[in-house]
N, C-alpha and C positions, 0 to 999 in steps of 0.2 A: 262602604258596604260593611254589614255586620257579619261576623264569623260564627259558624256553629262548630263546636269542637268535635273531635273524633272519640268515640267510645269503643274500646276493644278492637281498634284498627279499622272499624267500619263506620260509615255514617249512619246515625240513628236519629230519627226525628224525636225531639223532646230531650235530647242529650244535653247535659250541662257540663260545665268544667269540673263539677264534683260528682258526676255520674248521671244516671237517668233521673230527670226531675223537671224543673221549670221549662216550659215550652217556649221556644223562640220562633219568630217569623222572619228569618234572614233572607237577604237577596243573594248572599254568597255563603259558602261553607267550606271548611277544610275538607279535603277529600281523601279517599283511598289512594294509596301509593303516592302520597304527597302532592297530588294535584288538587288545585282549587276547584270546587264544585259550585256552579250556579244553581240557585233554587228558583223555580218558576211556580207561581202560586195560582190556585183556582181549579186545578185538575190533578189527577194522579197518573193516569194511564196513557202516557205519550206513545202513540203507535204509528205515526207517519207525519212527516213534515215537509214543507216546501219553502225555499228561500224566496222572499218577495222583493229583495233589493235592499241595499244598505245592511243594517244589522237585524232587519225584521224577518221573522219566519212565521208561517201559519202551521198549526199542528192540530191533528185529530186525536180524539180520545175514544178508545174502544168501549167505554162505558156510557157514552151519550152521543148525541148527534150535533154537538156544538163544535165549531171551529174557532180557535182562539189565536190571536196574533201576539207574539212576544218580541221583546228586544233581546237578541242573543248575547249581548255584552253586559246587560244590566240585570237580567232576571226580574224577579218580582211579579206583580200581577199582569194580566194581559193588557195590551194596548187597546184592543177592541176584540169583540167576539160576536158570533151570531149562531142562533139555533136553527139549523136547516130542516128540522123535522117537518114543518109545514110544506116544504118543497120537494120532499123525497118520495112522495107517493107511497107512504107507508100504510100497512094494514090498520084498520080502525082499532082503537084501544079505548077502554073505559076510563083509564087514568092517563098516565103519561104515555107519549109515543114510544113504541118499541125501539130499542137500540139497534142500529144498523151494524154494529161491530166493525167500525172503521179500523183497518189494519195496515194500510199502505197509502203512500202519496208520492206524487212527483210533479215537477213543473215541466211543461211542454209549451214553448212559445210564451204567450201571455196568460196561459191557463194553468190552473192547478188541478190535477186529476186525483181522484180518491177511489180506493178500492176496499170493499168490505171482505170479510173472511170467506164468504161463499160456502161456509160449512153449516152444519146443524148446530143446535144449541148444546150446552154442556151435558144435557140428558139424552142426546141423540135424536131429539125430535126436530122435524123440519122447521126452519125459521125463515119464512119468506122475506122478512125485513133485512136479512143479511145478504140478499142478492142485489147489490147495488154497485154500479160503476158510474161515477158522475164527475162533473167538472165545475170549477168555480173560477171567478175572477175577483181580484181585490178591489175594494171600494172604500171610501172614507168611512162608511158605516160598518164595514166588515165584509168578509167574503160573501159573494152572492152567486147563486146557481146560474150556470150557463146551459142552455138547452134543456134536456130532460134526462133523468137518471135512466141508465140502461139496466135492465133486469134479466137479460137472457144470456149472460156470459157463461154461466154454469152449463146451460143447455148446449152452447156452442163448444165448450170444452169437452163435454161428454160425447158429442156427435162427431168430433174431429177424428178421422181415420188414423192420422199420424200419432194420435195420443192414446189409441186403444190399448197398446201394449203396457201402459202404465197403471192400469186397473183403477182409473178414476171413478168409474161407475160403481164399483164395489166400495171404494173409499167414501163416496158421498153418502152411503147408508149408515155411516158410523159417526159417533160423537167426534168432534175435531181433535181431542186429545187422547182418544182411544188408539191403540196400535193400528196404524194404517188409515186413520181417519183423514178426511179432506179438510185442509186449512190453508188459506192463502194469506201470506203476511208480507211479501216483498213486491216492490214495483219501482221501476225507474225508467226515465226516458233513455232511449238508445242514441248513439252518436249521430244517426242519420237525421235527427231532429223531427222525425215523423212517427216513429214507432215507440212502443213501450215494452219493456221486458217484465214479465210477471214471474214471481218466485214463490214456490210452494214450501211451506213449513212441513207439511205432511200431505200425501205420503212421500216417502223417500225410497223410490224404487231401486232395488238392488243396492241399497246403501248409499245412493248418490242423489244429491239435491236436484230437483226438477225446475227448469225455467222454460217459459213459453213466450215467444214474441207475439205481441198484439200489434198488427200492422196498420190498423185504421181506427185509432182511439177517438179522433175528433168526429168521425162519421157516426160512431156509436151514439154519442150524446147529442149531436146536432141533427142527425137524420134518422136515427133508430136503425141504421144498417146493421146486419148481422156481422159478428166479428170475423175478421180474416186473421188466421193464426199462422205463424211461421214455423220453421223447423225447430222442434224442441231441443234443449240442451240439458245434459246431465253433468254435474260437477261433483268431484270428490272432495267433500268437506269433512272428512273423517266420520261419516255416518250421520251427520247433522243436517237439519233442514234449514231453510232460509227465513230469517226473522226480519231482515231489512235489506234494502238495496239502494245504491246511489251511484251515479256516474260523476266522477270528479277528476279533472286534470288528466284525461286520457286513459282512465281505468275505472273498472267497477269496484265499488266497495261493498262488501257483504258482511252482515252480521249473521252468524249461524248459531243455531241452538237446538236443544232437544225438542222433539215433537210434543212432549208433554210438560216441558219446563224443567226437565231434569238437567243437572250438570251446569257448568259455566259456559256462557256464550263465548264465541271466538270471532275475531275480526280477520277477514281475508281481503286481498286485492286480486283482481282478475283482469287481464288485458283483453279478454274476449277470444273468440275463435277457438283454435286448438290449444291455446296456452292453458296450462294448469293453474288453478288458483294458488295463491301464496299466503300462508298464514303469517299474520303480523304479530310475531311473538313479543315484540317490544311494548305492545299495548296490552296491559293486564286489565281484564274486565271483571275481575273478582270484586264483589261488593256492589256491582251495578247490574242492571237488567236492561241493556240497551236494545231499543226496538225502533229507533228512528235516527236520521241524520239531518244536520244542517250543514250543507257543503257548498258555500259560495265559491265560485271559481277564483275570485280575487283574494281569497283568504289563504294564509299559509298553514292554517290548522283547520281541522274539522271539529264540529260539535256533536258528540254522542249524546242522545237523549234517552233517559232511562224510564221504562215503564215501572212506576213505583206503586202500583195499585195495592200490592200486598205488604208494602213497607209499613211498619208500625208508627203511628203518631199517637203518643201518649197511650200506648197499649192497644190501639185500635187500628185495624188495617186501613190504610189511607182511603181506599175507595168506599169503605163503609161509613165514613164520616158524613154526618148530616149537614154540617156547616161547610159550604164550598170554599169559604175563605181560609179554612185550615188545610185544605188539600194542597198538595205540592208534588212536583217531580224534579229530578235533577238533570243537569247537563254538564258534561266535562269536555273541555277543549283538549285535543290531542294533536300532536304533530306526527305524521307518518314518515317512516324511513324513506329517504330518496326524494323528499319534497324539497324543491329548490328554494 
């Protein structure tokens, strides 16, 4: 593997041993805090991932509707990929299909579930393409859609009496990064093997992160049945919202972050129920923008995936690059305290 050096203590695309200059296309790089960083090519905005078996994971990008499969130990370009735009029942567009803003993913049985932000666009205008909950299964040619995308989850959330006190109806009228705007970015399978836990980046009612159980995810995509929602949970994450969720080795893993991208993200573990979340202080996330996990049960470490859409590549924000082969995002393997 080729190494990309560190400039000013942080990983900078295009950094050379003599400063910022000649660009490299490495599969691995030296990392913040002395940890090796894997580099995955072909996209920038890693926003949700699902383990597929072995070292493979499939990841969504919040800037397009393509699912890409990568090798978690090697990095580099995707093993396979597929653009799901034709299958997601998106509004008609003159040019390219509108982005669905994929923000979260989880495995449940043999399926991978995907959740979009369910918020408005950055200007505060309604964005029907962002109202998608769908499932895929892995195939040799790449992930393929199972059933039909469900488009009424926002309606179900707004209509649920047990959620009325959280002000979601008012939140939905705002841009996702405006104070109190609605933005969903976390999702993971629950230990019962049937339900999914959905986490909000915003709003953060009374300064506590909001999580809502979705009790019938399979029925949503296979039958179009309306969502059944469980009792909501609020967690004290220091005033931060939820950017990613995963269930691993008997506990939830939570990446928390500011509702508008401010500050440094933090990693928490949570046993569920009445237990309080625990901040993992030994894992320093400075220099990263983690928004997805790869958490195979048989691994002793977890892989944090960074949304690097705004990271500069030769002076240009990664997601603004026209050449997809130059796009990249980072992954860092970390060991959590107490892991046997």
